C-alpha positions as a LaTeX table, in Angstrom:
\begin{tabular}{lrrr}
\hline
Residue & $x$ (\AA) & $y$ (\AA) & $z$ (\AA) \\
\hline
Met1 & $-12.61$ & $-20.01$ & 21.89 \\
Gly2 & $-11.83$ & $-16.32$ & 22.23 \\
Gly3 & $-9.30$ & $-16.56$ & 19.42 \\
Tyr4 & $-11.93$ & $-18.23$ & 17.22 \\
Arg5 & $-14.41$ & $-15.41$ & 17.87 \\
Leu6 & $-11.70$ & $-12.85$ & 17.06 \\
Arg7 & $-10.90$ & $-14.51$ & 13.74 \\
Trp8 & $-14.59$ & $-14.88$ & 12.89 \\
Gly9 & $-15.22$ & $-11.25$ & 13.77 \\
Phe10 & $-12.37$ & $-10.13$ & 11.51 \\
Thr11 & $-13.71$ & $-12.31$ & 8.67 \\
Cys12 & $-17.20$ & $-10.80$ & 9.02 \\
Leu13 & $-15.74$ & $-7.29$ & 9.09 \\
Phe14 & $-13.70$ & $-7.98$ & 5.95 \\
Ala15 & $-16.70$ & $-9.45$ & 4.13 \\
Thr16 & $-18.89$ & $-6.53$ & 5.18 \\
Thr17 & $-16.27$ & $-4.11$ & 3.89 \\
Ile18 & $-16.20$ & $-5.81$ & 0.50 \\
Leu19 & $-19.98$ & $-5.90$ & 0.25 \\
Gly20 & $-20.30$ & $-2.34$ & 1.43 \\
Phe21 & $-17.71$ & $-0.79$ & $-0.86$ \\
Gly22 & $-17.84$ & $-3.21$ & $-3.76$ \\
Cys23 & $-14.95$ & $-3.87$ & $-6.09$ \\
Ala24 & $-14.87$ & $-0.27$ & $-7.23$ \\
Gly25 & $-14.31$ & 0.87 & $-3.65$ \\
Leu26 & $-11.26$ & $-1.28$ & $-3.06$ \\
Phe27 & $-9.89$ & $-0.98$ & $-6.59$ \\
Pro28 & $-11.13$ & 2.38 & $-7.91$ \\
Glu29 & $-10.96$ & 2.96 & $-11.63$ \\
Lys30 & $-8.36$ & 5.47 & $-12.72$ \\
Arg31 & $-9.98$ & 8.68 & $-13.73$ \\
Pro32 & $-9.04$ & 10.10 & $-17.12$ \\
Leu33 & $-6.91$ & 13.20 & $-17.17$ \\
Pro34 & $-8.98$ & 16.38 & $-17.16$ \\
Glu35 & $-9.05$ & 18.44 & $-20.32$ \\
Ile36 & $-6.68$ & 21.39 & $-20.38$ \\
Pro37 & $-5.95$ & 24.07 & $-23.03$ \\
Ala38 & $-2.48$ & 24.06 & $-24.59$ \\
Asp39 & $-1.58$ & 27.55 & $-23.31$ \\
Val40 & $-2.55$ & 26.64 & $-19.74$ \\
Leu41 & $-0.53$ & 23.40 & $-19.84$ \\
Ile42 & 2.53 & 25.26 & $-21.14$ \\
Arg43 & 2.21 & 27.90 & $-18.42$ \\
Asn44 & 2.05 & 25.16 & $-15.79$ \\
Ile45 & 5.19 & 23.51 & $-17.21$ \\
Glu46 & 6.97 & 26.86 & $-17.24$ \\
Arg47 & 5.83 & 27.66 & $-13.69$ \\
His48 & 7.28 & 24.39 & $-12.41$ \\
Ala49 & 10.55 & 24.79 & $-14.34$ \\
Ser50 & 10.96 & 28.42 & $-13.21$ \\
Gln51 & 11.60 & 27.19 & $-9.67$ \\
Leu52 & 15.05 & 26.05 & $-10.78$ \\
Gln53 & 17.64 & 28.82 & $-10.43$ \\
Thr54 & 20.94 & 26.91 & $-10.21$ \\
Phe55 & 21.96 & 23.35 & $-11.01$ \\
Arg56 & 24.94 & 21.05 & $-10.60$ \\
Gly57 & 25.11 & 17.48 & $-11.76$ \\
Asp58 & 27.51 & 14.62 & $-12.42$ \\
Ala59 & 26.41 & 12.17 & $-15.09$ \\
Arg60 & 27.62 & 9.13 & $-16.94$ \\
Leu61 & 27.80 & 9.96 & $-20.63$ \\
Ala62 & 27.35 & 7.68 & $-23.65$ \\
Val63 & 27.44 & 8.74 & $-27.30$ \\
Val64 & 26.69 & 6.36 & $-30.17$ \\
Ser65 & 26.94 & 7.31 & $-33.85$ \\
Ala66 & 27.83 & 5.88 & $-37.24$ \\
Glu67 & 31.47 & 6.79 & $-36.53$ \\
Gly68 & 31.60 & 4.76 & $-33.32$ \\
Ser69 & 30.75 & 5.00 & $-29.64$ \\
Phe70 & 32.11 & 6.92 & $-26.66$ \\
Gly71 & 31.65 & 6.49 & $-22.91$ \\
Gly72 & 32.71 & 8.92 & $-20.22$ \\
Ser73 & 31.32 & 11.44 & $-17.80$ \\
Leu74 & 29.79 & 14.91 & $-17.91$ \\
Asn75 & 29.93 & 17.58 & $-15.20$ \\
Val76 & 27.31 & 20.32 & $-15.56$ \\
Ser77 & 26.83 & 23.64 & $-13.75$ \\
Met78 & 24.21 & 26.19 & $-14.71$ \\
Lys79 & 22.67 & 29.47 & $-13.68$ \\
Ile80 & 19.23 & 30.02 & $-15.16$ \\
Pro81 & 18.46 & 31.18 & $-17.78$ \\
Asp82 & 21.51 & 30.76 & $-20.01$ \\
Ser83 & 24.85 & 30.48 & $-18.18$ \\
Leu84 & 26.12 & 26.95 & $-18.71$ \\
Trp85 & 29.44 & 25.25 & $-17.89$ \\
Val86 & 30.18 & 21.67 & $-18.98$ \\
Lys87 & 33.19 & 19.38 & $-18.74$ \\
Ile88 & 33.50 & 16.09 & $-20.61$ \\
Glu89 & 35.86 & 13.36 & $-19.42$ \\
Gly90 & 36.69 & 10.05 & $-21.03$ \\
Pro91 & 37.66 & 6.77 & $-19.39$ \\
Trp92 & 40.01 & 7.06 & $-16.40$ \\
Gly93 & 39.21 & 10.75 & $-16.02$ \\
Ile94 & 40.93 & 11.87 & $-19.24$ \\
Asp95 & 39.96 & 15.46 & $-20.14$ \\
Ile96 & 38.11 & 15.59 & $-23.44$ \\
Ala97 & 36.63 & 19.09 & $-23.55$ \\
Thr98 & 35.38 & 21.97 & $-21.39$ \\
Gly99 & 32.90 & 24.60 & $-22.51$ \\
Arg100 & 30.91 & 27.54 & $-21.26$ \\
Phe101 & 27.96 & 29.26 & $-22.87$ \\
Gly102 & 26.20 & 32.47 & $-21.95$ \\
Gly103 & 24.79 & 35.65 & $-23.45$ \\
Gly104 & 24.83 & 34.12 & $-26.92$ \\
Gln105 & 28.61 & 33.58 & $-26.73$ \\
Ala106 & 30.54 & 30.36 & $-26.29$ \\
Leu107 & 34.03 & 29.20 & $-25.38$ \\
Phe108 & 35.04 & 25.61 & $-26.05$ \\
Tyr109 & 38.44 & 24.19 & $-25.01$ \\
Asn110 & 39.64 & 20.98 & $-26.65$ \\
Pro111 & 42.91 & 19.79 & $-25.03$ \\
Trp112 & 43.33 & 17.01 & $-27.60$ \\
Glu113 & 43.51 & 19.52 & $-30.43$ \\
Asn114 & 45.23 & 22.08 & $-28.17$ \\
Val115 & 42.62 & 24.59 & $-29.39$ \\
Val116 & 40.18 & 27.04 & $-27.82$ \\
Tyr117 & 37.15 & 27.92 & $-29.91$ \\
Lys118 & 35.50 & 31.29 & $-29.31$ \\
Gly119 & 32.41 & 32.69 & $-30.97$ \\
Thr120 & 28.66 & 32.73 & $-31.05$ \\
Val121 & 26.50 & 29.76 & $-30.21$ \\
Glu122 & 25.30 & 29.66 & $-33.83$ \\
Lys123 & 28.88 & 29.25 & $-35.05$ \\
Met124 & 29.43 & 26.49 & $-32.52$ \\
Gln125 & 26.39 & 24.71 & $-33.89$ \\
Glu126 & 27.67 & 25.07 & $-37.45$ \\
Lys127 & 30.91 & 23.37 & $-36.35$ \\
Gln128 & 28.82 & 20.65 & $-34.64$ \\
Leu129 & 30.44 & 21.38 & $-31.30$ \\
Leu130 & 27.06 & 21.38 & $-29.52$ \\
Pro131 & 24.91 & 18.26 & $-29.07$ \\
Phe132 & 21.54 & 19.98 & $-29.63$ \\
Asp133 & 20.56 & 22.31 & $-32.46$ \\
Val134 & 18.77 & 25.00 & $-30.43$ \\
Gly135 & 19.69 & 28.10 & $-28.42$ \\
Val136 & 21.80 & 27.91 & $-25.29$ \\
Ser137 & 18.88 & 28.15 & $-22.87$ \\
Arg138 & 16.99 & 25.33 & $-24.60$ \\
Met139 & 20.12 & 23.23 & $-24.95$ \\
Ala140 & 21.01 & 23.69 & $-21.28$ \\
Leu141 & 17.54 & 22.84 & $-20.06$ \\
Gly142 & 17.56 & 19.88 & $-22.44$ \\
Ile143 & 20.72 & 18.53 & $-20.82$ \\
Leu144 & 19.18 & 19.06 & $-17.38$ \\
Gly145 & 15.96 & 17.37 & $-18.45$ \\
Leu146 & 13.68 & 20.34 & $-17.86$ \\
Leu147 & 12.53 & 21.44 & $-21.31$ \\
Val148 & 9.76 & 24.03 & $-21.63$ \\
Pro149 & 7.74 & 24.32 & $-24.88$ \\
Asp150 & 7.38 & 27.72 & $-26.51$ \\
Ala151 & 3.97 & 29.37 & $-26.54$ \\
Met152 & 1.88 & 27.98 & $-29.38$ \\
Gly153 & $-0.84$ & 29.48 & $-31.52$ \\
Ala154 & $-4.50$ & 28.64 & $-31.90$ \\
Asp155 & $-3.65$ & 25.86 & $-34.36$ \\
Ser156 & $-2.08$ & 23.73 & $-31.61$ \\
Phe157 & $-4.03$ & 21.29 & $-29.49$ \\
Val158 & $-3.71$ & 18.82 & $-26.61$ \\
Ser159 & $-4.46$ & 15.10 & $-26.88$ \\
Leu160 & $-3.86$ & 12.12 & $-24.58$ \\
Ser161 & $-1.21$ & 9.40 & $-24.87$ \\
Ser162 & $-2.34$ & 5.86 & $-25.73$ \\
Asp163 & $-2.29$ & 4.88 & $-22.04$ \\
Ser164 & $-4.18$ & 8.09 & $-21.10$ \\
Lys165 & $-1.55$ & 8.89 & $-18.47$ \\
Lys166 & 0.12 & 11.81 & $-20.25$ \\
Tyr167 & $-0.83$ & 14.85 & $-22.26$ \\
Ile168 & 0.51 & 15.36 & $-25.78$ \\
Leu169 & 1.08 & 18.88 & $-27.08$ \\
Asn170 & 0.75 & 18.86 & $-30.87$ \\
Phe171 & 2.61 & 21.51 & $-32.86$ \\
Glu172 & 1.65 & 22.50 & $-36.39$ \\
Asp173 & 5.22 & 21.98 & $-37.62$ \\
Gly174 & 5.24 & 18.27 & $-36.79$ \\
Glu175 & 6.54 & 18.45 & $-33.23$ \\
Gln176 & 4.86 & 16.56 & $-30.40$ \\
Val177 & 5.56 & 16.94 & $-26.69$ \\
Trp178 & 4.58 & 14.34 & $-24.07$ \\
Val179 & 3.81 & 15.86 & $-20.66$ \\
Glu180 & 3.50 & 14.05 & $-17.35$ \\
Pro181 & 0.85 & 15.79 & $-15.19$ \\
Lys182 & 2.91 & 15.52 & $-12.00$ \\
Gly183 & 4.99 & 18.66 & $-12.03$ \\
Pro184 & 4.07 & 18.94 & $-14.86$ \\
Val185 & 7.23 & 17.90 & $-16.74$ \\
Val186 & 8.09 & 17.08 & $-20.34$ \\
Thr187 & 9.10 & 13.44 & $-20.76$ \\
Arg188 & 9.39 & 13.18 & $-24.56$ \\
Trp189 & 9.74 & 15.57 & $-27.49$ \\
Glu190 & 9.61 & 14.49 & $-31.13$ \\
Lys191 & 10.41 & 16.47 & $-34.27$ \\
Arg192 & 9.33 & 15.18 & $-37.69$ \\
Asp193 & 9.83 & 16.49 & $-41.22$ \\
Asp194 & 7.09 & 17.22 & $-43.77$ \\
Asp195 & 7.03 & 13.55 & $-44.81$ \\
Gly196 & 6.49 & 12.39 & $-41.24$ \\
Glu197 & 10.02 & 11.03 & $-40.82$ \\
Ile198 & 11.51 & 11.52 & $-37.34$ \\
Leu199 & 14.36 & 14.05 & $-37.19$ \\
Trp200 & 15.11 & 13.84 & $-33.47$ \\
Ile201 & 13.69 & 12.62 & $-30.16$ \\
Trp202 & 14.41 & 14.03 & $-26.70$ \\
Glu203 & 13.49 & 11.87 & $-23.69$ \\
Ala204 & 13.61 & 12.20 & $-19.89$ \\
Lys205 & 12.92 & 9.43 & $-17.37$ \\
Asp206 & 13.07 & 8.50 & $-13.67$ \\
Phe207 & 12.14 & 11.87 & $-12.20$ \\
Lys208 & 13.15 & 12.68 & $-8.61$ \\
Lys209 & 12.21 & 15.73 & $-6.57$ \\
Lys210 & 15.04 & 18.13 & $-5.66$ \\
Lys211 & 14.16 & 21.27 & $-3.69$ \\
Gly212 & 10.56 & 20.92 & $-4.83$ \\
Ile213 & 11.54 & 20.50 & $-8.51$ \\
Arg214 & 11.14 & 17.25 & $-10.43$ \\
Leu215 & 14.35 & 16.44 & $-12.33$ \\
Pro216 & 15.07 & 13.28 & $-14.33$ \\
Gln217 & 17.89 & 10.86 & $-13.68$ \\
Leu218 & 18.12 & 9.86 & $-17.34$ \\
Val219 & 18.16 & 12.15 & $-20.39$ \\
Arg220 & 18.49 & 10.86 & $-23.95$ \\
Ile221 & 18.76 & 12.84 & $-27.21$ \\
Thr222 & 18.56 & 10.93 & $-30.49$ \\
Asn223 & 19.25 & 12.58 & $-33.86$ \\
Tyr224 & 18.28 & 10.57 & $-36.93$ \\
Gln225 & 19.81 & 12.65 & $-39.75$ \\
Pro226 & 22.61 & 11.71 & $-39.23$ \\
Met227 & 22.06 & 8.99 & $-36.64$ \\
Gln228 & 23.54 & 9.88 & $-33.26$ \\
Arg229 & 22.42 & 9.21 & $-29.71$ \\
Leu230 & 23.55 & 10.97 & $-26.52$ \\
Thr231 & 22.56 & 9.48 & $-23.16$ \\
Leu232 & 23.09 & 11.04 & $-19.73$ \\
Phe233 & 22.53 & 9.19 & $-16.46$ \\
Tyr234 & 22.81 & 11.55 & $-13.51$ \\
Glu235 & 24.44 & 10.04 & $-10.43$ \\
Lys236 & 24.56 & 13.30 & $-8.43$ \\
Val237 & 22.22 & 16.28 & $-8.71$ \\
Lys238 & 21.97 & 19.51 & $-6.71$ \\
Ala239 & 19.38 & 22.23 & $-7.25$ \\
Asn240 & 19.14 & 25.86 & $-6.10$ \\
Met241 & 22.43 & 25.97 & $-4.20$ \\
Pro242 & 24.80 & 28.98 & $-4.01$ \\
Met243 & 27.29 & 29.33 & $-6.88$ \\
Gly244 & 30.65 & 30.76 & $-5.85$ \\
Asn245 & 32.70 & 33.27 & $-7.80$ \\
Gly246 & 34.46 & 31.80 & $-10.80$ \\
Trp247 & 32.13 & 28.80 & $-10.97$ \\
Trp248 & 32.33 & 28.75 & $-14.76$ \\
Asn249 & 36.02 & 29.58 & $-15.23$ \\
Ile250 & 38.03 & 27.39 & $-17.60$ \\
Arg251 & 41.74 & 26.89 & $-17.02$ \\
Ile252 & 43.55 & 27.12 & $-20.34$ \\
Pro253 & 47.31 & 26.39 & $-20.48$ \\
Glu254 & 49.72 & 28.73 & $-22.22$ \\
Gly255 & 50.47 & 28.03 & $-25.86$ \\
Val256 & 46.96 & 26.87 & $-26.73$ \\
Glu257 & 45.76 & 28.03 & $-30.15$ \\
Thr258 & 42.69 & 30.29 & $-30.18$ \\
Val259 & 40.25 & 30.00 & $-33.08$ \\
Glu260 & 37.67 & 32.77 & $-33.51$ \\
Leu261 & 34.50 & 31.45 & $-35.11$ \\
\hline
\end{tabular}
């Protein structure tokens, strides 16, 4: 009898709760994102990203293009704002290339060609040795998945995504940037030409917090002219740890040809 009263009492309490709060109380409607000016949103993105001072990550790498596909791994080390070290390995740990970029200069060692390329970042881009056609700082942050938009003028504006869960920064030159409020962080960046055709898309997904900074596990860069896609899936990530002396040194064997770009 006591058990019956207990069950009945719980049922009455549950019913009273439903009647008292109503459906909206138990299942509240999601509030729309508050309006925010473009310059304020960009400052918030920059403030979050500025917390990152050093980075190390190990990622699985996949590249697909008209010429074929490639799978391997990428090791990344970086000191903010523009000191970047990367090493690319193929299947079974075969060395493909090692590069470092900083102060507008770059060094790129290709053991398969037995060549070291030295020169400016712009020259490296002309030779298509870099996967992203922007400056070192932007390229590095793009690989890490922590892109920050440049300040925009009065002609830019903020809209909402179709699901109303993200902001969209709209550039005059045809670029659009999707921003997740939590962080906030950039999750997608599109560049279109004057005819509205997509030139490239940068994407970041599966964000995890490291030392108070939200960093993605997956980064994808897709170029459409010509078609090429680079995907990084980070298996290990460290943020804001000490970087020892010589962290970006590259061991180059004797007899390697040096090409000044």
